[in-house]
N, C-alpha and C positions, 0 to 999 in steps of 0.2 A: 730519411735523414735530412735535416734542414741544412742548407748551405748559406753562409753569410755572404751578401752581395757587396757590402761596403766595408770600410774600415771600422774597427771596433772602437767605441768611445772609451778613452782612457778612464781607469778607475778614479772616482772622485770628481769627475767633471760633470756638473749638473746640466740639465737641459738649459739652454740659453748661454752656456759657455762660462768660462772662468771670468771673463771681463765683466759679465753682468752680475756675477755672484760674489766674488771675493771681497770687493771693497765695502760691502754693506753687511758682512757677516751672515749672509744667507737671507736677509730680508729683501723683499721686492723693492726696487727703486726705479725712478724715472731716469732713463739714460739720455734722452733727447726730446725735444719738442719740434713742432713744425711738420710732422708727418701726417698725411691724410689717412693712410692705411699702411702701416708697417707690418711686415711678417717675415717669417723664415730666418730668425737669427741663426747664424752658424759661426762657431768659433774656429778660426784658422790658426792653428798652433805655430806654423812657420812664420806668420806675420805678427803673432800675438795680438790679433784683432778680432772683434766681433763684427761680422758683416750682416747687414739686413737690407731688405727691399722696401721701398716706399713706392708701391705700384702706381697710384694715380699721378704722382709727381715724376714718374719715369726716371727714378734714380736709385742708386744703391749707396748706403751710408756705411761708414766703418767707425768703430770706437777702439781707440788704442788702449790696450791693457795697461801699459806702463804709465801713461799720462792722463788717461780718462778723456782725452780730446776726441770729439766727434767731428768727422769731416766727410766730404764727398768721396766715394769710392769710384763711382762711374755714373755719368749722365751724358747723353741718354743711356738708359740701361735696357731698352727693349721691353719695358714693363715687366722686368724680371719678377717672377713670383715663386721661386723656390730654388734652393741651392743645397749642395752636398759637397763632400770632399771625395776625390778618387783615392786609390791606394797609395798614390805618391804625394798626397796632401794638396793637390791642385783643386781650385774651386770650380765646380761644375754647376752651371746655372741654366734654368729653363726660362726663356724669354718669350712670353706669350705674344707680345706685340710684333716681334720679328718672326714668330713661329719657328724657333730654332732652339737648340741646346748648344751652349758654348762652354769652353774650358779656359780659365785664366791660368796661364803658365806661370812658373815661378818668377820669370822676368817681367811679368805684367802684360805680355801680349795675349790676345784672345784668339783661340782656335775654335772654329765652328765644327762641332761633332755631328750634328744632324740639322738639316734644313728642309723645311716644308716637305 
């Protein structure tokens, strides 16, 4: 029997999140420029934001679902290269530069889950 390790994606939420999909009626669109290598978009329902990493620029960006505004989420970001949500909706991020895994709490503080 297979066991799910993370939260289930809500029905109707496409890969890339609602913030990337809804405004264009399902067609691909450019969300931002200036990234050298962006990856790992994750939609965070509690914040209504799409968060992604720009690894070479050592930053994480966010796109607000309501306004479409793109801004800085975290910099430096430890060359973050992957994120997911835990069962409580908190952002869990792998930081390859710091060689650690962190969790962003609901109040914005960062907790180190695993370090070197």
